[in-house]
C-alpha positions as CSV (number, residue, x, y, z in Angstrom):
1,M,-2.6,28.4,14.5
2,L,1.0,28.4,13.6
3,K,1.9,25.7,16.5
4,Y,-0.9,23.7,15.1
5,T,0.5,23.6,11.7
6,L,4.0,22.9,13.1
7,K,2.7,19.8,15.0
8,R,0.9,18.9,11.8
9,L,3.7,18.4,9.6
10,V,6.1,17.3,12.4
11,N,3.4,14.7,12.5
12,A,3.5,14.5,8.7
13,V,7.5,14.2,8.3
14,V,7.0,11.2,10.9
15,V,4.0,9.2,9.0
16,L,6.2,9.5,6.0
17,F,9.2,8.1,7.4
18,V,7.8,5.3,9.1
19,I,6.0,4.4,5.8
20,T,9.7,4.7,3.9
21,T,11.1,2.2,7.1
22,A,8.1,-0.1,6.6
23,T,7.8,-0.3,3.2
24,W,11.8,-0.9,2.8
25,F,12.2,-3.6,5.1
26,L,9.1,-5.4,3.8
27,M,10.4,-5.6,0.3
28,Q,13.5,-7.8,1.8
29,L,11.2,-9.9,2.5
30,L,10.3,-11.0,-1.2
31,P,11.6,-14.0,-2.4
32,G,14.2,-13.9,-5.5
33,S,17.0,-12.0,-6.2
34,P,16.0,-8.3,-7.8
35,I,19.4,-8.8,-10.2
36,Q,18.2,-9.4,-13.6
37,N,18.7,-12.4,-15.6
38,S,20.9,-13.7,-12.0
39,E,20.4,-17.2,-13.6
40,K,22.4,-16.4,-16.5
41,L,25.4,-14.2,-15.0
42,T,28.4,-15.8,-13.7
43,P,29.5,-15.5,-9.9
44,E,31.9,-12.9,-10.5
45,Q,29.4,-10.6,-12.5
46,E,26.5,-11.2,-10.1
47,A,28.9,-10.3,-7.1
48,Q,29.8,-7.1,-9.7
49,V,26.3,-6.1,-10.2
50,A,25.5,-6.8,-6.5
51,E,28.1,-4.4,-5.5
52,Q,27.1,-1.6,-8.3
53,Y,23.8,-1.6,-6.7
54,N,24.8,-2.0,-2.9
55,L,23.8,-5.4,-2.3
56,D,26.7,-7.2,-1.6
57,K,26.1,-5.3,1.8
58,P,24.6,-5.8,5.4
59,L,20.9,-5.0,5.4
60,P,21.5,-2.2,8.2
61,V,24.2,-0.7,6.1
62,Q,22.3,-0.6,3.1
63,Y,19.2,1.1,4.6
64,A,21.5,3.6,6.2
65,L,22.8,4.3,2.3
66,Y,19.2,4.4,1.0
67,M,18.1,6.8,3.6
68,T,21.4,8.7,3.0
69,G,20.7,9.3,-0.4
70,L,17.1,10.2,-0.2
71,L,17.6,13.2,2.5
72,R,19.6,13.9,-0.5
73,G,17.0,13.3,-3.0
74,D,18.3,11.3,-5.0
75,L,16.1,7.9,-5.1
76,G,18.3,5.5,-6.4
77,T,19.1,3.8,-9.7
78,S,16.5,1.4,-11.5
79,Y,17.2,-2.4,-12.0
80,Q,15.9,-3.1,-15.1
81,F,16.7,-0.1,-16.5
82,G,20.4,-0.5,-16.9
83,G,21.2,1.6,-13.8
84,R,19.1,4.9,-15.0
85,P,17.8,7.3,-12.6
86,V,14.8,6.4,-10.7
87,T,13.9,9.9,-10.6
88,D,14.1,10.7,-14.3
89,I,11.6,7.1,-14.7
90,I,8.6,8.7,-12.0
91,L,9.2,12.2,-14.5
92,E,8.7,10.8,-17.6
93,R,5.6,8.8,-16.3
94,L,4.0,11.3,-14.2
95,P,2.5,13.8,-16.6
96,V,0.3,10.6,-17.9
97,S,-1.2,10.1,-14.7
98,L,-1.8,13.5,-13.6
99,F,-3.4,13.9,-16.8
100,L,-5.8,10.5,-15.8
101,G,-6.6,11.8,-12.6
102,T,-7.3,15.3,-13.4
103,Q,-9.9,14.2,-16.0
104,A,-11.1,11.4,-13.9
105,I,-11.6,14.0,-11.2
106,I,-13.5,17.0,-13.5
107,I,-15.5,13.8,-15.1
108,G,-16.7,12.3,-11.6
109,L,-17.6,16.3,-10.0
110,V,-19.5,16.8,-13.4
111,V,-21.7,13.9,-13.3
112,G,-21.8,13.3,-9.2
113,L,-22.8,17.2,-8.8
114,I,-25.8,16.5,-11.4
115,L,-27.1,13.5,-10.3
116,G,-26.7,14.7,-6.5
117,I,-28.4,17.9,-7.3
118,V,-31.1,15.9,-9.2
119,S,-31.3,13.0,-6.5
120,A,-32.5,16.5,-4.0
121,L,-34.6,18.3,-6.0
122,K,-36.1,15.1,-6.9
123,Q,-36.6,13.4,-3.2
124,N,-38.3,10.1,-3.2
125,S,-39.4,10.4,-6.7
126,L,-37.8,7.3,-9.5
127,W,-34.9,10.1,-10.6
128,D,-33.6,9.6,-6.4
129,S,-33.8,6.3,-6.5
130,G,-31.6,5.9,-10.4
131,A,-29.0,8.2,-8.8
132,A,-28.9,6.8,-5.7
133,F,-28.7,3.1,-7.3
134,L,-26.2,4.1,-9.5
135,A,-24.1,6.0,-6.7
136,V,-24.2,2.4,-4.5
137,L,-22.7,1.3,-8.0
138,G,-19.9,3.4,-8.7
139,V,-19.2,3.0,-4.7
140,S,-20.0,-1.1,-4.4
141,I,-17.7,-2.4,-7.8
142,P,-13.9,-2.2,-6.7
143,D,-11.9,-0.7,-10.4
144,F,-10.0,-4.2,-11.1
145,V,-13.7,-5.5,-12.0
146,L,-15.5,-2.2,-13.6
147,A,-12.2,-1.5,-16.1
148,P,-12.3,-5.1,-17.7
149,L,-16.1,-5.0,-17.9
150,A,-15.6,-1.6,-19.6
151,Q,-13.6,-2.7,-21.7
152,Y,-15.2,-5.4,-22.6
153,F,-18.8,-3.9,-23.5
154,L,-18.2,-0.4,-24.2
155,A,-14.7,-1.2,-26.2
156,F,-14.7,-4.7,-27.4
157,K,-17.8,-5.1,-28.1
158,L,-19.4,-2.0,-28.9
159,G,-16.3,0.2,-30.4
160,I,-17.1,3.3,-28.8
161,F,-14.0,3.6,-27.1
162,P,-10.5,2.0,-28.0
163,I,-9.6,-0.9,-26.1
164,A,-6.5,-0.1,-25.0
165,F,-2.7,2.0,-24.8
166,F,-2.0,5.6,-24.9
167,E,-2.4,7.0,-28.3
168,S,-4.6,9.8,-28.3
169,W,-7.2,11.7,-25.8
170,W,-9.7,9.2,-26.7
171,H,-7.5,6.4,-25.3
172,S,-7.7,8.2,-22.3
173,V,-11.7,8.3,-21.9
174,L,-12.8,5.1,-20.6
175,P,-9.7,4.7,-17.9
176,S,-10.7,8.4,-17.1
177,L,-14.7,7.2,-16.4
178,V,-13.7,4.0,-15.0
179,I,-11.4,5.9,-12.2
180,S,-14.3,8.5,-12.1
181,T,-16.8,6.0,-10.5
182,I,-15.7,6.2,-7.3
183,V,-15.5,9.9,-7.4
184,A,-18.9,10.5,-8.7
185,A,-21.0,8.6,-6.1
186,V,-19.5,10.2,-3.5
187,I,-19.8,13.3,-4.9
188,A,-23.2,12.3,-5.7
189,T,-24.3,11.1,-2.3
190,F,-22.4,14.0,-0.5
191,T,-24.1,16.9,-2.3
192,R,-27.6,14.9,-1.6
193,T,-27.0,15.3,2.2
194,E,-26.0,18.4,2.0
195,M,-28.7,19.9,-0.7
196,L,-31.9,18.1,1.5
197,E,-30.0,19.9,4.5
198,V,-29.7,23.3,3.4
199,L,-33.3,23.0,1.5
200,G,-35.0,22.9,4.9
201,Q,-33.1,26.0,6.6
202,D,-35.3,29.0,7.1
203,Y,-33.2,31.1,4.9
204,V,-34.3,29.0,1.9
205,T,-38.2,29.4,3.1
206,L,-37.3,33.3,3.2
207,A,-35.9,33.5,-0.2
208,K,-39.0,31.9,-1.8
209,S,-41.4,33.7,0.3
210,K,-39.5,36.9,-1.3
211,G,-40.9,35.9,-4.9
212,L,-37.3,34.7,-5.8
213,S,-37.6,32.3,-8.8
214,R,-36.6,28.3,-8.0
215,L,-33.9,28.3,-10.1
216,A,-32.3,31.9,-8.4
217,V,-33.0,29.9,-4.9
218,I,-31.3,26.8,-6.0
219,L,-28.1,28.8,-7.5
220,R,-27.8,31.4,-5.3
221,H,-28.6,29.6,-1.7
222,V,-29.2,26.1,-1.7
223,L,-26.5,25.3,-4.0
224,R,-23.6,27.7,-2.9
225,N,-23.9,26.5,0.5
226,S,-24.2,22.9,-0.1
227,M,-20.7,22.9,-1.6
228,I,-18.6,24.8,1.5
229,P,-18.5,21.1,2.8
230,L,-17.7,19.4,-0.4
231,V,-14.2,21.4,-0.6
232,T,-13.2,19.5,2.0
233,I,-13.8,15.9,0.6
234,L,-12.1,16.7,-2.5
235,L,-8.6,16.7,-1.3
236,P,-8.9,12.8,0.3
237,L,-11.2,12.0,-2.5
238,T,-8.1,12.9,-4.8
239,A,-6.0,11.1,-3.0
240,A,-7.2,7.9,-3.0
241,L,-7.7,7.9,-6.5
242,V,-3.7,6.8,-6.7
243,T,-5.5,3.1,-6.4
244,G,-7.4,3.4,-9.0
245,L,-4.7,4.5,-11.1
246,L,-2.6,1.5,-10.5
247,I,-5.3,-1.0,-11.6
248,V,-6.6,1.0,-14.5
249,E,-3.3,2.2,-16.1
250,T,-2.3,-1.9,-15.5
251,V,-5.8,-3.3,-17.1
252,F,-5.3,-0.7,-19.9
253,S,-1.6,-1.0,-20.5
254,I,-1.1,3.1,-19.9
255,P,2.5,4.0,-19.7
256,G,2.1,5.9,-16.7
257,L,3.4,5.6,-13.4
258,G,0.8,3.2,-12.1
259,E,1.1,0.7,-14.7
260,Q,5.1,1.2,-13.7
261,F,4.7,0.5,-10.4
262,V,3.1,-2.9,-10.3
263,R,5.7,-3.7,-13.4
264,S,8.4,-3.0,-11.4
265,I,7.1,-5.3,-8.5
266,F,7.1,-8.3,-11.1
267,E,10.9,-7.4,-11.5
268,K,11.3,-6.7,-8.4
269,D,12.8,-3.6,-8.7
270,F,13.2,-2.0,-5.7
271,P,14.5,1.6,-6.3
272,I,11.2,2.0,-8.9
273,I,8.8,0.4,-6.6
274,M,10.5,2.8,-3.1
275,G,10.6,6.0,-5.3
276,T,7.3,5.6,-6.3
277,T,5.9,4.8,-2.8
278,I,7.0,7.3,-1.2
279,L,5.9,9.7,-3.9
280,F,2.1,8.5,-3.7
281,S,2.8,9.0,-0.1
282,V,3.6,12.3,0.0
283,F,0.9,13.1,-2.3
284,F,-1.4,11.3,0.7
285,V,0.0,12.8,3.6
286,A,0.0,16.1,1.8
287,S,-3.9,16.5,1.2
288,Y,-4.8,15.2,4.6
289,L,-2.2,17.9,5.8
290,L,-3.4,20.4,3.9
291,Q,-6.9,19.5,4.6
292,D,-6.3,19.6,8.5
293,I,-4.9,23.4,7.9
294,L,-8.1,24.5,6.2
295,Y,-10.0,22.9,9.3
296,G,-7.6,25.0,11.5
297,I,-8.5,28.2,9.7
298,I,-12.1,27.6,9.0
299,D,-12.4,25.9,12.6
300,P,-10.3,27.4,14.8
301,R,-11.4,25.4,18.0
């Protein structure tokens, strides 16, 4: 098991190195200068700013300096925030994104379980068809379509939710609902499939023959055993929420890490783009690494 874990850990480090290197060199292909208002600066001022951020050095030297700093935990300084450390900006924005993501997971988990359970217990009924239809919609409609639609109908037309910004907890509910749709859809489909499989097992028939109530059979035998495989999809599903955060935070003008990442792309703030990409990559890779380790523990084969 130790050898297996170390092998997966080495693979994770290699993946992070490849992602970091590829992202760094791809950003060098972006058109324009990353120096803010470079057209308003004199050649001397522009040269001074370029020297401050090591932009006057050859690309291999810039890359070596960045990777050396990264090994020390230094993500560099922001272009658009006047040399402010990227780490400070990320730590300032990260709690908002974590809050939205956690809330979305909870909503998606609850809604998905309810839909999946009802669909399995009412197989081939109108309830089953309705739950399946909602699950298909949740998977099919992308966040960049669903977010403006929810904003228009539920916030602008009906006035149920605030239309944008992040001034109270109520402002976070609609964005979290949008993000949670993919979670709810996947969990509903997965729960239905697993419950239908468990309902056909011999021990469920035996539990019924012993005179246990329908509720007891579902809670103690069917639901409990159906949830075991569900745990393994939660980690990669959680990591997949990052994409939703990027889009939804931008649409709703929420001051999270995703919104800052999108803005930094337009501003060509390479250090923030790199720092955020590395953080997201660590989150993705760590999720799949933990999943692989759990698989190894559960199934030693």
